N, C-alpha and C positions, 0 to 999 in steps of 0.2 A: 815858466810855463803856467798860464792861469786857467784853472778849470772853474768857471763860474757857472753855477746852476741857474737856468732861466726860471725855474718854477720849483718850489718845494712845499711840503706841508708838515703841519705839526701832527705827530702820531701819539695817540693816547691809549691807556689800557693795555698796551702791549709793549714789550721792549723794543725800542727803535734802532733799527740797523742804519748804518750810514746808507744814504741814497744809493740805489743801483746805478752807478755811474756807467753810461753806455760805453761799451768797451771800443774806443775809438781806434786803438792801436790794432786790435784784432780785425776790426772793419776794414781799416786802410791796408792790412796785409793782404786781403783777398785780391787777386790779380784783376785788373781791369780787362774786360772783354776787348777784342781787337776790332770788331765792328760796331761802330757807334753811329752810322748814318749812312745814307746812300752814297755810293762811289761815283765820281764824276763820269767815269767810263761806262757805268751801267746805262743800258739803253731801254730796258723793258722792266715792267713791275714783276717783283718776285713774290711768290706766294708766302705768307706768314708760316713759318716752320715750328712755331712753338708747340710742343707736345707736353701737355700738363702731366699725363701718367709717367712719361719717361722722366721728366724734370723731378717729380716727387720721388721716383725711384732712386734718381741720382742724388737728391737731397738726403735721403735715408742712407745711401751708401757713404756719403761724406761723414755722417756720424759714426757709422759702423766701422769705418776705416780710417778715422781722423783724417748749305744753300746751293744754289745752282752756280756751276762752274762758269767763269768767265772766259770766253773763247778769244784766243788771238785773232785779231782782224788784219785783213791786208791793208797796207797803207793806202790813203786817199779813198777808201771805201765810204760811200755815203752814209751818214749819220741820220738820226730822226729829224725831220724838217722843223721841228719846233712849234711854237704856238702861232707863228705867222710874222710877216714883215712888220706889222703895226707894232709888235713888241721889241723890235731892235731900235734903240735909241740912236738917232743921228745917223752916222756912218758905222757905228757899231764898235767904236773903240772901247777900250778898258775905261779910260776916263769918263767917256759919255755914259757908260753903264753906271759907274759910281757917283756921277753927278746928282747932288741932292735935290736938283730941280727938275730932273727928267721925269717922264710920265710913269715909269716903273716905281720909282721912289714915292711919287705922289699917290699911285694907287695903293701902295702898302700903307702910307700914313692915313689915308681916308677910309680904309677897309674897316668894315663893321666887325662886331664880335657875334658869332654864332650863339643861339640859345643854349644854355647849359654850359657855356665855357667862360673863361676870364682870359684876358689878354696878358700874356707873360712878357712880351717885348714886341716892339714896333719898329719897322724900317731900319733894320740892321744890315750890315754888309758881310755878315757871316751866317751860315746855316748851323743846325744843332748837332753836335757831337756829345752824345751821352748814352748811358746804359739803357736798355729796354728798346733799342731799335728793332722795329717789326717789319716794315717794308715801306715802298713808297709808289706813287703812281704820278704821271704827268697829267696836267689839266689843259684844257684849251683856253680857259680864261682864269684870271687871278680870283678865286672864289673861295673865301673862308667857309662858306656855307657848304659848298661841295666837298672840300677837304674834311670838314667836320662829319658830313654824312659817311665819308669813307672811315674815318676814326670811329664813328658809331657802329659801323658794320663790323668791326672787329672786337670780339669780346674782351680783350685785354687792353685795348687802347685807352690811355689816360691823357694824351696829348699829342698836338701835331705841329708842324713846323711848314709854312708855306712861302715859298721864295722864288725868285727869278734866277736862273743860272745862264751865263754866258757860255755856250758850248760851240765846238767846231762843227761845221757843216759837213765835212769830211774827217775821216780818221787821220790825224796829222801824221805825216811820214815824209820820206824823200820825194821831193817835188811838190809837197803841199804842207809844209811844216807849219805854216801860219795861215790857215784858210778863212774864208769870210765866216762871221759868227752867226748862229741862230740863238734864240731864246727859248728855253724850256721852262715851263712853270711847273715846279715839283712840290708835291704834298707828301711829306715823310711822317709817318706815325710811329708813336712810342708807347711802350707799356708803363711808362712813368710820366708824371707832369714834366713838362719841358721848362727849362730855366734860361733867363737871359745869359747867365754866365756860361752856359755851354754853347752859346751860339759863336763857335770859334773857328769854323771851317770856312776861311776866306777863299778857297779855291786852290788851284795848282796849275802847273804848266803840263800841257801834252804837246811834246815837241816844242815849238816856239809859240804855240797857241796859249793864252792865258785864260784859264776858266776863272770866272769870277761870280761871286753871289751878291746880290742886291735886292732890295725890297723884302728883307726877311721878316716875317711875323711869327710870333710863337703863341699858341693857345693851349690851354690846360683845362680839364673838366672841372667846373664848379669851385675853383679856387681852394680855399682851406676846406671846404666840404667834399673834396673830391674822395673817391672810394666809398661814399655813403649811398646806399647801405652797404656794409662789409659783406663780401662774398661768403657763402656758406661753405663748409668744409666736411666732407664725409667722415663719420666717426666722431664727430664732435657737435656739441650743442649749438643752437642758433647763436651767432656771434653778438657781441656788444660793442657797438662803436664807442671809442673813448676819445676824450679830448687831449690825452698825452699818453706817455709811457707809464707803467706801474712802478712805483717805489714800495716795494714790500718790506714790512718790519720783520724782525726776528719773532719767533713765537716760542713759547715754552713747551718742551716735549721731554717728558720723563724727568722733569726738574732741570733741564738745560736749555739753553739758547739754541733755537733751531733755525736755520736759514732755508726757507723754502725755494730760494732762487737756484736754478739747476743749469745754468750756463746759457750761451747765445750762439747764433749762427747768423751769417750773412750771405745771401745769395744774390749775385749780380749779373748772371748770364741770361736771365729770363725776364719776363715782365714782372710787375708786382703780383704776387701769388700767395696767399697766406697758406695754401695747401703744402708748400714747401715746408713751412714751419710745422705743420701737422706731421709731415713725414719725418723730420727731424725730431720732433717730440716723441713719437712712437719709437723710434730707433734709439734714442737716448734712454728710454726706459729699458729697452732690451738689453742695451749694452750695460747698464748699470747693474741690471739684474744679474747678468752673466759674469760680470767682471769686478763689481764694487761692492757685493753684499758683504755685510759685516758677519762677525761670528755668530750673531743671532739670525742671520738670514735676511736682515733688513737692508734696503737699498732706497735710493732716491728716484721715486718714479716721476715721470713727466705727465701731470694730469690736467695742465692749464698752461696756455701760452699766450703772449701778446704778440702780434704781428704789425709792423708799421714800416713806413719809408723813411729811411734816415737819410738826411740831406746835409751837404757840406757847402755853406754860403749859397744855399738855394738849389744846388745841383744834386739830384738823386744819387745815393752811393749803392742802393740795393734794398732788397726785402730783409729787414732785420727782424729776427726771432729771439724773443726772451722766454725762457723756459722755467717753469715752477711746479713744485709738488702739489699745489692746491689753488683753488679759485681765490681771486681777489677782486672785490668789487670796484666800482667806478671812482669812489672816493680816494683810492690810493693812486689814481691815474693823474699824477701831478708833475712828471718830468717832461716838459716840453722841449728840453735840450739845453745846451750850455755852450760856452767858449772853451775851446782847446787849443791853448796858444792863442793866435790871432784869428782862428777860424771858428765860425758860428756852426754848430751842429744841431739840427732841428728835427723834431718828430712830426710826421704828418700821416694821415690815414691810419691811425692806430685803432686797433680792434682786439678783443679778447675772446679766447675759445676755451671751452671746457670739455674734457673728455666725456663722451656720453656713458662710457663704462671704465670708471676710474680704476687704477690699479692701487692695491693697499699698500704697496711698497714692502710686502713681506714674501720672501721666498719659501713656499711650502714644500719644495722638493727635499 
């Protein structure tokens, strides 16, 4: 196994600790959410269900304790009519949908990039399956600008996937197992940047009907500048955007080396949200105060944290939180990621937050 740091720095004036290696094993141990994109059998846009307050409470509980139902349809029931006959290539066979020279693939290939976005991938035959899925809507035309407007209307949206989907005109069943196709133009939005490596949903069978994806384009907000400015978090000072994760050195405390690092958490069932790290930070302080105070009543408080999106080969893994007892400035933000085995893990959207009422780390009780 090779662990190659992509960025390091020379630390002077303080005893240097080994770089805070991102805890890849702990991050990978967090179960992957079951819903990673729109289901082929969904026929209507669902509201975004993310509740920040509830998610923050859940994040705190993790430290302290270490959608709409799809109804069964009758067979052969009519399905949404799609975007129109002009979007059905040829006679509508699977091969005609996937043909690189058809009008759908050409529309994707020549589609522009909306203002404020960068194109993550173009003209694939798979739609996005990754964490942070928020919802989707169907469009009347293949319009990146309209899909971007939908993303911009949702506070937590950082990327979207626009694609054509070959769908059945009626719900497949006995007597209609392979109905005539219609084309739906779907715009799915995500609470993380979308990645080419996550465009893995190539469709499915519904009865004998083959649902396929074609002309799939992905767009993310502002490339590497995504998430700027960093969102504010209640109870913490205005955040500082960082170029990378923090590598904090050891400091001297009462004549001994003291590590200000106080652990990590990764959250992947929600969009990117630093408030989850704030809740984890506050809960970590309370836990340490109640359970880990030494004979002198001293414990490690969380007074500072960094929040960022950890990616594996470009695909987001979740909101990564690194907790610290004290503030570290941008000069220590040097860890952009590294290789772990054959996989590249990278840091994007990094920001730091300092508790507005820092804890002394001394239990006065």
